[in-house]
C-alpha positions as CSV (number, residue, x, y, z in Angstrom):
1,M,-50.4,-74.4,-4.1
2,A,-52.8,-72.1,-6.0
3,K,-52.0,-69.2,-3.7
4,Q,-48.3,-69.7,-4.1
5,K,-48.6,-69.8,-7.9
6,G,-50.7,-66.6,-7.7
7,K,-48.1,-65.0,-5.5
8,D,-45.4,-65.9,-8.0
9,R,-47.4,-64.1,-10.7
10,D,-48.5,-61.2,-8.5
11,P,-46.7,-60.7,-5.1
12,L,-49.6,-58.4,-4.0
13,L,-52.1,-61.3,-4.5
14,C,-54.7,-58.9,-6.1
15,C,-58.3,-60.1,-6.5
16,S,-59.0,-61.7,-9.8
17,V,-62.2,-59.8,-10.0
18,C,-61.6,-56.2,-8.7
19,G,-57.9,-56.0,-8.2
20,F,-58.0,-55.4,-4.4
21,S,-54.9,-56.3,-2.5
22,F,-55.0,-56.9,1.3
23,S,-51.3,-56.3,1.7
24,K,-51.5,-53.0,-0.3
25,V,-54.4,-51.7,1.8
26,Y,-53.7,-53.2,5.2
27,G,-49.9,-53.6,5.2
28,V,-48.2,-56.4,7.0
29,I,-51.4,-57.8,8.5
30,G,-52.8,-58.2,5.0
31,E,-49.7,-59.9,3.5
32,D,-50.5,-63.3,1.9
33,F,-54.2,-63.0,2.5
34,I,-56.6,-63.9,-0.3
35,E,-59.5,-66.3,-0.6
36,A,-59.7,-69.3,-3.0
37,H,-62.8,-69.6,-5.1
38,H,-63.5,-72.9,-6.9
39,T,-64.5,-72.0,-10.5
40,K,-66.1,-75.4,-10.8
41,P,-68.7,-75.6,-8.0
42,L,-67.9,-78.5,-5.7
43,S,-71.7,-79.1,-5.2
44,E,-71.9,-79.9,-8.9
45,I,-69.2,-82.6,-8.9
46,T,-70.7,-86.0,-8.6
47,E,-67.5,-88.0,-8.3
48,E,-64.3,-87.7,-6.4
49,V,-61.8,-85.5,-8.3
50,E,-58.7,-83.7,-7.5
51,T,-59.0,-79.9,-7.7
52,K,-56.5,-78.4,-10.2
53,V,-54.8,-75.1,-9.6
54,E,-56.5,-73.8,-12.8
55,D,-59.8,-74.4,-11.1
56,I,-59.1,-71.9,-8.3
57,A,-59.5,-68.2,-8.6
58,L,-57.9,-65.9,-6.0
59,V,-60.5,-63.3,-4.9
60,C,-61.0,-60.8,-2.1
61,S,-63.6,-61.6,0.5
62,N,-66.2,-59.2,-0.9
63,C,-66.0,-60.6,-4.4
64,H,-66.1,-64.1,-3.1
65,R,-69.3,-63.4,-1.3
66,M,-70.8,-61.8,-4.4
67,L,-69.8,-64.8,-6.5
68,H,-71.8,-67.0,-4.2
69,R,-74.6,-64.6,-3.6
70,K,-77.3,-66.6,-5.5
71,R,-77.5,-69.6,-7.8
72,P,-76.5,-70.1,-10.4
73,W,-73.3,-68.7,-9.1
74,L,-71.7,-65.9,-11.1
75,S,-68.6,-66.5,-13.1
76,I,-65.5,-64.3,-12.6
77,S,-66.2,-62.6,-15.9
78,D,-69.9,-62.0,-15.0
79,L,-68.9,-60.2,-11.8
80,Q,-66.2,-58.3,-13.6
81,A,-68.8,-57.1,-16.1
82,I,-71.0,-56.0,-13.3
83,L,-68.2,-54.0,-11.7
84,K,-67.3,-52.4,-15.0
85,S,-70.9,-51.3,-15.6
86,K,-71.1,-49.4,-12.4
């Protein structure tokens, strides 16, 4: 559902951090490909809750790996700031 909502907003499914689009770069094979990142870490949730669409960020594989690189995890805005500073 988060991916579909993201696609409704942005048919290229660009990464929320860096703007990369798998379909733009890879063509047909990259269409509809993006990773879902939980902005509220599941490991920190102590009770059973339903994930809301607003709690999912659509990110490319590289940014997803960097978000999870070390704890505490970086936020989307933290990683965007790192990219802008380079």
